[in-house]
N, C-alpha and C positions, 0 to 999 in steps of 0.2 A: 484620536480616541483610543484609549487603552482597553484591551480585552480583559474581561473578568476571568482570570485563570484560577481554577480551583485545584488545590493539591490533589494528586491522584488518589491518595488513600481515603479521601472523602468523596470521591467521584462516584456518583450513581450512574455508572456507565452501562449497566445491564440493559439489554433491549435490542431492538432491531432499528438500524439507522440507514437512511437513504440520503442521497445527495440533495441539497436544497435546489440546485440547478440541474435539470436532467441532462444537460450537455457535459457536466463534469465527469460523471461516471454512471454506469448502469449497474454497478455492483451493490448488493445489499450486504451490509455488515451486521453480524449479530455477535454481541458480547454477553457472555454469561460469567458470573462470579460465584464460585462455590468453594467454601472453606479457604477464602483468600486467594484462590487460583483462578486465573482467567481462562475461559474457553472461547475461542474465536472461530467464527465461520464467515466465509465470504462466497457469495453465489452471484454469478453474472446473469445477464438476461437470457442466455441459452440454457440456464440451469446447471452450468458447470460449477462445482465447488472446488475452490483452490486448496492446495496443500498448505497448511500453516506451519511455519518454522520460527524458531528463535524468539519466543515470547519473553519479553523482559519489561521491567518497569523501573522508573526512577521516581523522584519526588513529584514530578509534574506530568510525566508522559508514560504512555503505554506504547511499547515498540514491538513490532513483529514483522515477519516477511511472508509473502505469499508466492507460491510457485504455481503457474497455470500450465495447462497441457500444451499450450503454444510454445512453451519454453521461457516465457516471460517470467522474470523474477523481480518482485517489487518489494521494497522495504517501506514500512509505514511508521509514522510517529504521530500518535494521537494525543491531543490535549483537550481539556474542557474549556469552553468559552461560554459561560452562562448556561443556558439551556440547550446548547448545541455542542457539537464536537468539531474540532478542526484537525484535519489530517494533512500532514506534509509527507510526500512520498517521492521516492526515486526508483527508477526501473531500468531494466535492460531492454535494449531494442536491437533489431537486426537490420542491416542494410546490405545491399549487394552492389559490388563494384564491377565495372567493365574496363578493359584497357582503352585508354584514350586513343582514338584513331590519329595517326600521324605522329604519335609520340615515339621517341627513339626506344628501342628495346634495351633492356638492362644487359650490358655486355659482360657483367660478372658471372652470368649463368651459362656462358658459352665456353 
């Protein structure tokens, strides 16, 4: 089934949007358009509003990045699919590593 993609310049994106599935995200996105310029806000369930960066658009997509106080940086790509929006995103994450027990030490540091 092919999605109904509407060119961004005709997109009525203005409004407040929430995830269809509560498991996807708890972020509420709000898009405003004034004089052809987008204003974006994103607020999570704790009431934190992310910093918005690098708002851009092409023929079919609105793109932007959010920076959260946790240090997470997320890039979003929004497109219209009928009466809904589809968001593809990539984000930074943090992991911690520990030295594996029994593993040989790196001799180059001695």
